[in-house]
C-alpha positions in Angstrom: -217.1 -22.3 -5.0 -214.9 -23.9 -2.5 -214.9 -23.3 1.0 -212.2 -24.5 3.8 -213.1 -25.3 7.1 -211.7 -27.9 9.8 -213.1 -29.2 12.9 -209.8 -28.5 14.4 -211.4 -24.4 14.5 -214.0 -25.1 17.7 -211.4 -24.9 20.1 -213.2 -26.1 24.0 -213.4 -23.1 25.9 -215.2 -22.1 29.9 -219.0 -21.7 29.5 -218.5 -18.2 30.2 -215.6 -17.4 27.7 -217.4 -14.2 25.2 -215.6 -15.9 22.1 -218.3 -17.6 20.4 -215.7 -20.7 19.2 -219.1 -22.7 17.9 -220.2 -20.0 15.8 -218.0 -22.0 13.1 -219.6 -25.1 13.3 -222.7 -23.7 13.4 -222.5 -22.0 10.5 -220.9 -24.4 8.4 -224.3 -26.8 9.7 -226.3 -23.9 8.6 -225.0 -23.5 4.9 -225.5 -27.1 4.5 -228.8 -27.4 5.9 -230.0 -24.8 4.2 -228.9 -26.2 1.0 -226.6 -23.6 0.1 -223.6 -25.1 0.3 -223.1 -29.2 -1.2 -220.5 -31.2 1.2 -218.0 -31.2 -1.8 -217.7 -27.3 -1.6 -216.6 -27.8 2.1 -213.0 -28.8 1.8 -211.4 -29.9 5.3 -207.9 -28.4 5.9 -204.7 -29.6 7.8 -203.1 -26.7 10.3 -200.3 -24.7 8.2 -196.6 -25.5 8.0 -194.5 -24.4 10.8 -192.3 -22.2 7.7 -195.7 -20.4 6.9 -195.8 -19.2 10.2 -192.7 -17.8 10.6 -193.2 -15.5 7.4 -194.9 -13.0 10.0 -194.5 -14.0 13.6 -190.9 -14.5 15.7 -189.7 -17.6 16.4 -190.4 -16.9 20.3 -193.6 -15.9 19.8 -194.8 -19.0 18.1 -193.1 -21.3 20.5 -194.7 -19.6 23.1 -198.5 -20.6 21.6 -197.1 -23.9 21.3 -195.6 -24.4 24.7 -198.5 -22.8 26.5 -195.5 -20.4 28.4 -197.1 -17.3 27.9 -196.8 -14.8 30.5 -199.7 -13.7 32.4 -200.4 -10.0 30.3 -199.4 -12.1 27.5 -202.4 -13.9 28.3 -204.7 -11.3 29.2 -203.9 -9.4 26.2 -204.6 -12.4 24.3 -207.8 -13.6 25.6 -207.4 -17.3 24.8 -205.4 -19.6 26.7 -201.8 -20.7 24.8 -201.6 -25.0 24.5 -200.4 -27.1 21.9 -204.6 -27.0 21.1 -205.0 -23.9 20.5 -201.9 -23.5 18.5 -203.1 -26.4 16.1 -206.3 -24.8 15.8 -205.2 -21.2 15.1 -202.6 -22.8 12.4 -205.4 -24.5 10.6 -207.3 -21.6 10.6 -204.2 -20.3 8.6 -204.3 -22.8 6.2 -207.7 -22.2 5.5 -207.4 -18.7 4.3 -204.3 -19.4 2.5 -206.1 -21.7 0.5 -209.3 -19.7 0.1 -206.8 -16.9 -1.3 -205.4 -19.5 -3.9 -209.0 -20.9 -4.6 -210.1 -16.9 -4.9 -207.3 -16.3 -8.1 -208.2 -19.0 -10.2 -212.1 -19.4 -9.6 -212.8 -15.8 -9.0 -214.4 -16.3 -5.3 -212.7 -18.6 -2.4 -213.9 -18.9 1.3 -212.7 -19.6 4.5 -215.4 -20.7 6.8 -213.3 -18.8 9.6 -210.3 -16.2 9.3 -209.7 -13.0 10.0 -207.1 -12.7 13.2 -206.5 -8.9 12.0 -205.0 -8.3 16.2 -201.8 -10.4 15.6 -198.9 -8.7 15.7 -195.3 -10.2 14.7 -194.1 -11.4 18.7 -197.9 -11.2 20.3 -201.5 -11.8 19.6 -204.2 -9.1 20.9 -208.3 -10.0 21.5 -208.5 -13.8 20.6 -206.2 -13.3 17.1 -203.5 -15.7 17.2 -201.7 -16.0 14.1 -202.3 -13.0 11.7 -203.7 -15.6 8.6 -204.1 -12.6 6.2 -200.5 -11.6 6.3 -199.2 -15.3 6.3 -201.6 -15.6 3.3 -200.3 -12.1 1.6 -196.6 -13.3 1.8 -197.6 -16.9 0.6 -199.3 -15.1 -2.6 -196.1 -13.0 -3.2 -193.4 -16.1 -3.1 -195.7 -17.3 -6.0 -196.7 -13.9 -7.8 -194.4 -11.0 -7.2 -195.7 -8.4 -8.4 -199.5 -9.6 -7.7 -201.2 -6.1 -6.3 -203.8 -7.4 -3.1 -206.4 -4.7 -1.3 -207.5 -6.3 2.6 -210.5 -4.9 2.8 -212.0 -5.0 6.6 -215.2 -4.7 7.5 -214.7 -5.4 11.2 -215.8 -3.3 13.7 -212.7 -3.1 15.3 -209.6 -1.6 13.6 -207.2 -4.2 11.8 -203.8 -3.1 13.8 -202.2 -6.1 13.8 -202.4 -6.5 9.6 -201.6 -2.9 9.5 -198.5 -3.3 11.5 -197.2 -6.6 9.6 -198.1 -5.1 5.8 -196.5 -1.7 6.5 -194.7 0.0 3.7 -195.5 -2.9 1.0 -196.5 -0.9 -1.8 -198.1 -4.1 -3.1 -200.5 -4.1 -0.6 -203.6 -1.6 0.3 -204.9 -2.4 3.8 -208.3 -0.3 4.1 -210.1 -0.6 7.4 -213.5 1.0 8.3 -213.9 0.6 12.1 -215.6 2.6 15.3 -213.5 5.5 16.0 -213.4 7.7 19.4 -210.8 7.8 22.2 -211.5 4.4 23.5 -210.1 2.2 20.2 -207.3 0.1 21.0 -203.7 0.6 20.0 -203.7 1.7 16.3 -201.3 1.2 13.5 -202.0 3.4 10.3 -203.6 1.4 7.6 -203.4 2.5 4.3 -206.7 3.6 4.1 -208.7 4.0 8.0 -212.2 5.0 8.0 -213.4 5.8 11.0 -217.1 6.2 12.1 -219.0 7.8 15.2 -219.7 4.9 18.2 -223.3 3.4 17.2 -223.7 4.3 13.6 -226.5 3.7 12.0 -226.6 1.9 8.7 -227.4 4.6 6.4 -224.2 6.8 7.4 -222.2 3.7 7.9 -222.8 2.9 4.2 -222.6 5.8 2.8 -218.9 6.2 4.5 -217.6 2.9 3.2 -219.2 2.8 -0.2 -217.8 6.2 -0.9 -214.4 5.6 0.7 -214.0 2.0 -0.8 -215.1 2.5 -4.3 -211.8 5.6 -4.3 -209.5 3.2 -2.8 -210.5 0.2 -5.5 -210.1 2.7 -8.5 -207.0 3.9 -7.4 -205.0 1.0 -6.3 -206.6 -1.2 -8.9 -205.8 -4.8 -6.8 -205.5 -8.4 -8.8 -207.0 -9.9 -5.4 -209.1 -8.7 -2.4 -208.8 -10.0 0.4 -212.5 -9.1 2.6 -212.9 -9.4 6.5 -216.5 -9.5 6.3 -217.0 -9.0 10.0 -220.4 -9.7 11.8 -220.0 -7.7 14.5 -221.3 -4.3 13.2 -225.2 -5.6 14.4 -226.6 -3.3 16.7 -227.1 -6.5 18.7 -223.4 -7.2 19.4 -221.4 -7.1 22.5 -218.4 -5.2 21.3 -218.8 -4.1 17.8 -220.3 -0.4 19.3 -222.2 -0.2 16.0 -226.0 -0.2 15.2 -226.6 -2.0 11.8 -229.5 -3.8 11.5 -229.3 -7.1 9.5 -230.5 -5.5 6.6 -227.5 -3.0 6.6 -225.6 -6.0 6.5 -227.1 -7.3 4.0 -226.6 -4.6 1.9 -223.2 -4.4 2.8 -222.6 -7.4 1.6 -224.5 -7.5 -1.8 -222.8 -4.2 -2.7 -219.1 -5.1 -1.7 -219.3 -8.6 -3.6 -221.0 -7.3 -6.6 -218.2 -4.5 -6.8 -215.4 -7.1 -6.8 -217.3 -9.3 -9.4 -218.3 -6.8 -11.7 -214.7 -5.6 -11.8 -213.4 -9.2 -12.1 -211.2 -8.9 -9.2 -210.9 -12.0 -7.3 -212.2 -11.9 -3.6 -211.6 -14.6 -0.5 -214.1 -14.0 2.0 -213.2 -14.4 5.6 -215.5 -14.0 8.7 -213.7 -11.6 11.2 -215.3 -11.2 14.5 -219.1 -11.4 16.0 -220.0 -11.7 19.8 -223.6 -11.2 19.3 -225.9 -11.4 22.2 -228.0 -14.0 20.8 -224.7 -16.6 19.9 -226.8 -18.2 17.3 -227.4 -15.1 15.7 -223.3 -14.4 15.2 -223.7 -17.8 12.9 -226.7 -16.6 11.1 -224.7 -13.1 10.0 -222.1 -15.2 8.8 -223.9 -17.7 7.1 -225.9 -14.9 5.1 -222.7 -13.3 3.9 -221.7 -16.8 2.2 -225.0 -17.3 0.9 -224.3 -14.0 -0.8 -220.9 -15.1 -2.1 -222.4 -18.1 -3.2 -225.3 -16.4 -5.3 -223.3 -14.3 -6.7 -219.9 -16.5 -7.4 -221.7 -17.9 -10.3 -222.1 -14.3 -11.9 -218.1 -14.1 -12.0 -217.7 -16.9 -14.6 -220.6 -15.8 -16.5 -219.0 -12.0 -16.6 
């Protein structure tokens, strides 16, 4: 199972910044130290080509990120300091996701040890999401495989509004998002299927909603590839997720979803999504667990 990563993913931020930028390195180290991944299974990547970004994003927006010239409101909305360094980091994340998707098509399972920037829109970024890696990867896949049917399965605790916006009205793409609902929800753009949970949803109710709704969507759309934004922010100790899942609930989610994709011979690219646990290293542990489950089940894809 190939996993795509780069040291460029860790951008230095102020010590009080809420985004746990170290989670990418820490989770990668956990995977290696625990013997879950071998060093040769982690592929170091470079930044995506500028033309890849232009498949989805406006030239002026890309230039603003690269030059660090976002306005005050744009900076607040994004939540990260624009700079050439942020541009490189975000373009590298795009490339890792793009390569993970191509690896999934070839081998059954591909992994980006980051990714899932689902709040990035064509002309602006939101909530730490600069470039929309999923939408860019899909446009690249469609150029090579014009008739491919791709389902985005988003189990991050927040709605994938940027992804829904960028992929709207494309019959070859189905966007599924299960997330916290309610009047506090950030600006929403309708996905192909949105499942809204109550705030602080417990694991049993959440998993029932997830499994029943996603099973129907998979049967109806019959994708050739799933891009799964797993998300670690549904854990009960997350600062922003507003869900109440336990570690066992999230493990159950991972096992059932990955098992369903693999049993039905649907290639899957696994991405991290969000995670802001009050114990920073626990976010990395949750991501590590998801990849460990993917690794355990990936061999079954070849055996079916």
